[in-house]
A tleap script that builds the chain and sets N, CA, C and O, in Angstrom:
source leaprc.protein.ff14SB
mol = sequence {
  NMET ASP ASN SER ASN ILE ALA ALA MET PHE
  GLN MET LEU ASP SER SER ASN LYS GLY SER
  ILE SER PHE ILE GLN TYR LYS GLU ALA LEU
  LYS THR LEU GLY LEU CYS THR ALA ASP GLU
  VAL LEU LYS ASP ASP GLY HIE GLY ILE THR
  CYS GLU LYS PHE MET TYR GLU VAL CYS ILE
  CYS PRO ALA SER LEU GLN ALA PHE ALA ARG
  ARG CPHE
}
set mol.1.N position { 6.519 -1.990 -32.601 }
set mol.1.CA position { 6.591 -0.596 -32.205 }
set mol.1.C position { 7.952 -0.059 -32.663 }
set mol.1.O position { 8.985 -0.671 -32.392 }
set mol.2.N position { 7.950 1.059 -33.340 }
set mol.2.CA position { 9.225 1.584 -33.825 }
set mol.2.C position { 9.864 2.528 -32.796 }
set mol.2.O position { 9.232 2.933 -31.820 }
set mol.3.N position { 11.124 2.860 -33.043 }
set mol.3.CA position { 11.893 3.652 -32.093 }
set mol.3.C position { 11.279 5.016 -31.805 }
set mol.3.O position { 11.357 5.494 -30.673 }
set mol.4.N position { 10.673 5.649 -32.798 }
set mol.4.CA position { 10.094 6.976 -32.565 }
set mol.4.C position { 8.910 6.893 -31.608 }
set mol.4.O position { 8.709 7.800 -30.799 }
set mol.5.N position { 8.132 5.833 -31.685 }
set mol.5.CA position { 7.010 5.653 -30.756 }
set mol.5.C position { 7.510 5.392 -29.338 }
set mol.5.O position { 6.946 5.902 -28.370 }
set mol.6.N position { 8.564 4.600 -29.225 }
set mol.6.CA position { 9.125 4.303 -27.906 }
set mol.6.C position { 9.731 5.566 -27.300 }
set mol.6.O position { 9.561 5.823 -26.108 }
set mol.7.N position { 10.431 6.351 -28.106 }
set mol.7.CA position { 11.012 7.605 -27.626 }
set mol.7.C position { 9.909 8.574 -27.192 }
set mol.7.O position { 10.060 9.263 -26.183 }
set mol.8.N position { 8.817 8.636 -27.928 }
set mol.8.CA position { 7.703 9.509 -27.569 }
set mol.8.C position { 7.076 9.060 -26.248 }
set mol.8.O position { 6.704 9.890 -25.419 }
set mol.9.N position { 6.963 7.759 -26.058 }
set mol.9.CA position { 6.420 7.230 -24.806 }
set mol.9.C position { 7.333 7.617 -23.640 }
set mol.9.O position { 6.857 8.022 -22.580 }
set mol.10.N position { 8.636 7.489 -23.843 }
set mol.10.CA position { 9.587 7.870 -22.797 }
set mol.10.C position { 9.445 9.352 -22.468 }
set mol.10.O position { 9.461 9.722 -21.294 }
set mol.11.N position { 9.307 10.201 -23.472 }
set mol.11.CA position { 9.174 11.641 -23.247 }
set mol.11.C position { 7.920 11.966 -22.452 }
set mol.11.O position { 7.920 12.901 -21.651 }
set mol.12.N position { 6.849 11.207 -22.663 }
set mol.12.CA position { 5.640 11.428 -21.868 }
set mol.12.C position { 5.891 11.068 -20.401 }
set mol.12.O position { 5.404 11.746 -19.497 }
set mol.13.N position { 6.653 10.000 -20.175 }
set mol.13.CA position { 6.967 9.603 -18.799 }
set mol.13.C position { 7.934 10.578 -18.143 }
set mol.13.O position { 7.856 10.813 -16.937 }
set mol.14.N position { 8.836 11.140 -18.920 }
set mol.14.CA position { 9.833 12.087 -18.419 }
set mol.14.C position { 9.308 13.514 -18.574 }
set mol.14.O position { 9.889 14.326 -19.295 }
set mol.15.N position { 8.223 13.802 -17.903 }
set mol.15.CA position { 7.562 15.099 -18.059 }
set mol.15.C position { 8.415 16.262 -17.560 }
set mol.15.O position { 8.222 17.395 -18.000 }
set mol.16.N position { 9.345 16.004 -16.657 }
set mol.16.CA position { 10.210 17.084 -16.160 }
set mol.16.C position { 11.462 17.258 -17.014 }
set mol.16.O position { 12.299 18.116 -16.734 }
set mol.17.N position { 11.585 16.437 -18.062 }
set mol.17.CA position { 12.697 16.545 -19.016 }
set mol.17.C position { 14.071 16.357 -18.363 }
set mol.17.O position { 15.035 17.029 -18.729 }
set mol.18.N position { 14.153 15.426 -17.381 }
set mol.18.CA position { 15.412 15.139 -16.693 }
set mol.18.C position { 16.321 14.228 -17.509 }
set mol.18.O position { 17.528 14.182 -17.270 }
set mol.19.N position { 15.758 13.513 -18.459 }
set mol.19.CA position { 16.556 12.565 -19.231 }
set mol.19.C position { 16.511 11.161 -18.667 }
set mol.19.O position { 17.161 10.251 -19.182 }
set mol.20.N position { 15.735 10.990 -17.599 }
set mol.20.CA position { 15.568 9.665 -17.014 }
set mol.20.C position { 14.210 9.593 -16.314 }
set mol.20.O position { 13.595 10.607 -15.985 }
set mol.21.N position { 13.775 8.364 -16.102 }
set mol.21.CA position { 12.524 8.135 -15.370 }
set mol.21.C position { 12.844 7.253 -14.172 }
set mol.21.O position { 13.901 6.625 -14.115 }
set mol.22.N position { 11.936 7.210 -13.230 }
set mol.22.CA position { 12.149 6.392 -12.036 }
set mol.22.C position { 11.940 4.916 -12.366 }
set mol.22.O position { 11.328 4.566 -13.375 }
set mol.23.N position { 12.456 4.073 -11.501 }
set mol.23.CA position { 12.281 2.638 -11.674 }
set mol.23.C position { 10.795 2.267 -11.629 }
set mol.23.O position { 10.348 1.385 -12.361 }
set mol.24.N position { 10.045 2.940 -10.774 }
set mol.24.CA position { 8.608 2.660 -10.663 }
set mol.24.C position { 7.894 3.000 -11.966 }
set mol.24.O position { 7.054 2.230 -12.432 }
set mol.25.N position { 8.222 4.149 -12.557 }
set mol.25.CA position { 7.626 4.514 -13.851 }
set mol.25.C position { 7.986 3.482 -14.918 }
set mol.25.O position { 7.146 3.080 -15.724 }
set mol.26.N position { 9.235 3.068 -14.906 }
set mol.26.CA position { 9.735 2.082 -15.862 }
set mol.26.C position { 8.974 0.768 -15.736 }
set mol.26.O position { 8.518 0.212 -16.735 }
set mol.27.N position { 8.838 0.274 -14.515 }
set mol.27.CA position { 8.152 -1.004 -14.288 }
set mol.27.C position { 6.682 -0.907 -14.692 }
set mol.27.O position { 6.149 -1.825 -15.314 }
set mol.28.N position { 6.031 0.192 -14.344 }
set mol.28.CA position { 4.626 0.367 -14.711 }
set mol.28.C position { 4.453 0.444 -16.227 }
set mol.28.O position { 3.482 -0.083 -16.770 }
set mol.29.N position { 5.393 1.101 -16.910 }
set mol.29.CA position { 5.328 1.177 -18.376 }
set mol.29.C position { 5.468 -0.212 -18.983 }
set mol.29.O position { 4.739 -0.555 -19.913 }
set mol.30.N position { 6.396 -1.017 -18.466 }
set mol.30.CA position { 6.560 -2.379 -18.981 }
set mol.30.C position { 5.310 -3.212 -18.737 }
set mol.30.O position { 4.906 -3.997 -19.595 }
set mol.31.N position { 4.696 -3.042 -17.565 }
set mol.31.CA position { 3.452 -3.773 -17.284 }
set mol.31.C position { 2.346 -3.326 -18.236 }
set mol.31.O position { 1.603 -4.157 -18.759 }
set mol.32.N position { 2.235 -2.032 -18.460 }
set mol.32.CA position { 1.213 -1.497 -19.369 }
set mol.32.C position { 1.389 -2.035 -20.778 }
set mol.32.O position { 0.411 -2.329 -21.465 }
set mol.33.N position { 2.640 -2.164 -21.209 }
set mol.33.CA position { 2.932 -2.682 -22.548 }
set mol.33.C position { 2.842 -4.204 -22.621 }
set mol.33.O position { 2.952 -4.783 -23.702 }
set mol.34.N position { 2.645 -4.846 -21.486 }
set mol.34.CA position { 2.561 -6.297 -21.469 }
set mol.34.C position { 3.911 -6.983 -21.546 }
set mol.34.O position { 3.995 -8.154 -21.918 }
set mol.35.N position { 4.975 -6.258 -21.196 }
set mol.35.CA position { 6.314 -6.822 -21.283 }
set mol.35.C position { 6.815 -7.381 -19.965 }
set mol.35.O position { 7.904 -7.952 -19.908 }
set mol.36.N position { 6.039 -7.226 -18.911 }
set mol.36.CA position { 6.327 -7.906 -17.652 }
set mol.36.C position { 5.004 -8.054 -16.912 }
set mol.36.O position { 4.045 -7.325 -17.165 }
set mol.37.N position { 4.975 -8.998 -16.009 }
set mol.37.CA position { 3.770 -9.244 -15.227 }
set mol.37.C position { 3.896 -8.558 -13.875 }
set mol.37.O position { 4.987 -8.151 -13.474 }
set mol.38.N position { 2.785 -8.434 -13.182 }
set mol.38.CA position { 2.790 -7.760 -11.889 }
set mol.38.C position { 3.673 -8.487 -10.878 }
set mol.38.O position { 4.255 -7.851 -9.999 }
set mol.39.N position { 3.781 -9.818 -10.993 }
set mol.39.CA position { 4.575 -10.581 -10.038 }
set mol.39.C position { 6.023 -10.803 -10.493 }
set mol.39.O position { 6.813 -11.413 -9.772 }
set mol.40.N position { 6.366 -10.314 -11.677 }
set mol.40.CA position { 7.730 -10.466 -12.177 }
set mol.40.C position { 8.675 -9.556 -11.394 }
set mol.40.O position { 8.366 -8.388 -11.154 }
set mol.41.N position { 9.809 -10.087 -11.005 }
set mol.41.CA position { 10.774 -9.331 -10.211 }
set mol.41.C position { 11.789 -8.675 -11.145 }
set mol.41.O position { 12.492 -9.348 -11.898 }
set mol.42.N position { 11.846 -7.352 -11.079 }
set mol.42.CA position { 12.840 -6.577 -11.820 }
set mol.42.C position { 13.780 -5.950 -10.805 }
set mol.42.O position { 13.347 -5.522 -9.735 }
set mol.43.N position { 15.048 -5.894 -11.130 }
set mol.43.CA position { 16.041 -5.366 -10.196 }
set mol.43.C position { 16.240 -3.871 -10.409 }
set mol.43.O position { 16.484 -3.409 -11.523 }
set mol.44.N position { 16.132 -3.134 -9.319 }
set mol.44.CA position { 16.365 -1.696 -9.327 }
set mol.44.C position { 17.812 -1.454 -8.936 }
set mol.44.O position { 18.212 -1.767 -7.815 }
set mol.45.N position { 18.606 -0.897 -9.854 }
set mol.45.CA position { 20.010 -0.653 -9.550 }
set mol.45.C position { 20.226 0.712 -8.880 }
set mol.45.O position { 21.363 1.115 -8.632 }
set mol.46.N position { 19.141 1.407 -8.594 }
set mol.46.CA position { 19.235 2.691 -7.913 }
set mol.46.C position { 19.467 3.877 -8.833 }
set mol.46.O position { 19.503 5.019 -8.375 }
set mol.47.N position { 19.625 3.619 -10.123 }
set mol.47.CA position { 19.838 4.692 -11.091 }
set mol.47.C position { 18.554 4.918 -11.871 }
set mol.47.O position { 17.733 4.012 -12.011 }
set mol.48.N position { 18.389 6.122 -12.371 }
set mol.48.CA position { 17.244 6.401 -13.231 }
set mol.48.C position { 17.351 5.616 -14.537 }
set mol.48.O position { 18.443 5.215 -14.940 }
set mol.49.N position { 16.239 5.404 -15.178 }
set mol.49.CA position { 16.189 4.691 -16.451 }
set mol.49.C position { 16.263 5.728 -17.570 }
set mol.49.O position { 15.383 6.581 -17.695 }
set mol.50.N position { 17.311 5.650 -18.376 }
set mol.50.CA position { 17.477 6.585 -19.488 }
set mol.50.C position { 16.630 6.147 -20.675 }
set mol.50.O position { 16.126 5.025 -20.719 }
set mol.51.N position { 16.486 7.043 -21.622 }
set mol.51.CA position { 15.733 6.722 -22.841 }
set mol.51.C position { 16.379 5.548 -23.568 }
set mol.51.O position { 15.678 4.679 -24.087 }
set mol.52.N position { 17.696 5.515 -23.610 }
set mol.52.CA position { 18.395 4.428 -24.292 }
set mol.52.C position { 18.089 3.081 -23.654 }
set mol.52.O position { 17.819 2.104 -24.352 }
set mol.53.N position { 18.131 3.033 -22.315 }
set mol.53.CA position { 17.825 1.779 -21.609 }
set mol.53.C position { 16.365 1.404 -21.830 }
set mol.53.O position { 16.051 0.234 -22.054 }
set mol.54.N position { 15.480 2.377 -21.770 }
set mol.54.CA position { 14.059 2.124 -21.977 }
set mol.54.C position { 13.827 1.538 -23.368 }
set mol.54.O position { 13.103 0.554 -23.518 }
set mol.55.N position { 14.436 2.138 -24.372 }
set mol.55.CA position { 14.283 1.655 -25.743 }
set mol.55.C position { 14.848 0.239 -25.879 }
set mol.55.O position { 14.255 -0.608 -26.548 }
set mol.56.N position { 15.976 -0.011 -25.253 }
set mol.56.CA position { 16.585 -1.342 -25.305 }
set mol.56.C position { 15.650 -2.375 -24.704 }
set mol.56.O position { 15.423 -3.430 -25.296 }
set mol.57.N position { 15.108 -2.078 -23.532 }
set mol.57.CA position { 14.246 -3.030 -22.844 }
set mol.57.C position { 12.931 -3.269 -23.586 }
set mol.57.O position { 12.424 -4.390 -23.612 }
set mol.58.N position { 12.390 -2.231 -24.176 }
set mol.58.CA position { 11.095 -2.362 -24.846 }
set mol.58.C position { 11.231 -2.992 -26.231 }
set mol.58.O position { 10.395 -3.803 -26.629 }
set mol.59.N position { 12.266 -2.628 -26.953 }
set mol.59.CA position { 12.342 -3.002 -28.359 }
set mol.59.C position { 13.379 -4.060 -28.675 }
set mol.59.O position { 13.140 -4.905 -29.537 }
set mol.60.N position { 14.510 -4.044 -28.016 }
set mol.60.CA position { 15.632 -4.859 -28.446 }
set mol.60.C position { 15.887 -6.065 -27.550 }
set mol.60.O position { 16.253 -7.134 -28.040 }
set mol.61.N position { 15.703 -5.907 -26.276 }
set mol.61.CA position { 16.079 -6.941 -25.312 }
set mol.61.C position { 15.338 -8.253 -25.584 }
set mol.61.O position { 14.107 -8.267 -25.600 }
set mol.62.N position { 16.067 -9.359 -25.800 }
set mol.62.CA position { 15.411 -10.640 -26.091 }
set mol.62.C position { 14.449 -11.091 -25.000 }
set mol.62.O position { 13.409 -11.674 -25.307 }
set mol.63.N position { 14.767 -10.839 -23.744 }
set mol.63.CA position { 13.868 -11.253 -22.671 }
set mol.63.C position { 12.528 -10.534 -22.786 }
set mol.63.O position { 11.478 -11.134 -22.559 }
set mol.64.N position { 12.562 -9.246 -23.138 }
set mol.64.CA position { 11.326 -8.492 -23.317 }
set mol.64.C position { 10.519 -9.042 -24.480 }
set mol.64.O position { 9.293 -9.132 -24.407 }
set mol.65.N position { 11.202 -9.407 -25.546 }
set mol.65.CA position { 10.498 -9.960 -26.696 }
set mol.65.C position { 9.865 -11.293 -26.347 }
set mol.65.O position { 8.763 -11.597 -26.804 }
set mol.66.N position { 10.555 -12.093 -25.538 }
set mol.66.CA position { 9.977 -13.363 -25.116 }
set mol.66.C position { 8.749 -13.120 -24.251 }
set mol.66.O position { 7.743 -13.814 -24.392 }
set mol.67.N position { 8.826 -12.138 -23.358 }
set mol.67.CA position { 7.677 -11.812 -22.524 }
set mol.67.C position { 6.516 -11.337 -23.392 }
set mol.67.O position { 5.365 -11.698 -23.145 }
set mol.68.N position { 6.814 -10.534 -24.402 }
set mol.68.CA position { 5.784 -10.054 -25.313 }
set mol.68.C position { 5.152 -11.222 -26.050 }
set mol.68.O position { 3.931 -11.277 -26.202 }
set mol.69.N position { 5.972 -12.153 -26.505 }
set mol.69.CA position { 5.468 -13.302 -27.256 }
set mol.69.C position { 4.585 -14.197 -26.388 }
set mol.69.O position { 3.656 -14.822 -26.899 }
set mol.70.N position { 4.860 -14.268 -25.078 }
set mol.70.CA position { 4.050 -15.102 -24.180 }
set mol.70.C position { 2.599 -14.617 -24.138 }
set mol.70.O position { 1.688 -15.405 -23.885 }
set mol.71.N position { 2.387 -13.345 -24.381 }
set mol.71.CA position { 1.024 -12.803 -24.301 }
set mol.71.C position { 0.178 -13.244 -25.470 }
set mol.71.O position { -1.048 -13.176 -25.382 }
set mol.72.N position { 0.773 -13.696 -26.567 }
set mol.72.CA position { 0.022 -14.030 -27.758 }
set mol.72.C position { 0.062 -15.473 -28.039 }
set mol.72.O position { -0.527 -15.927 -29.020 }
savepdb mol mol.pdb
quit
C-alpha cells in the first residue's frame, strides 16, 4: 500500500478534518487492515492519532509489517 492510499484512508477516518483520529478508530483500522488482532493489546497514550503516526504504523513500523506477514 503506498503513502497516498494510506493518507486517503486516514482522511476518510478523519471526517471532521481535525488532523487526528481517536484511538478506537485507529485500532479498528489496524484490525480491518489485518495489522493487529482483536486480542492484541495496543497502548492508548491519550492523544489523538495523527496522519503521520497512522502512516508510520501502517506502512513503516516493523512490528506492523511482522503482523501483516503473519497473515500470509
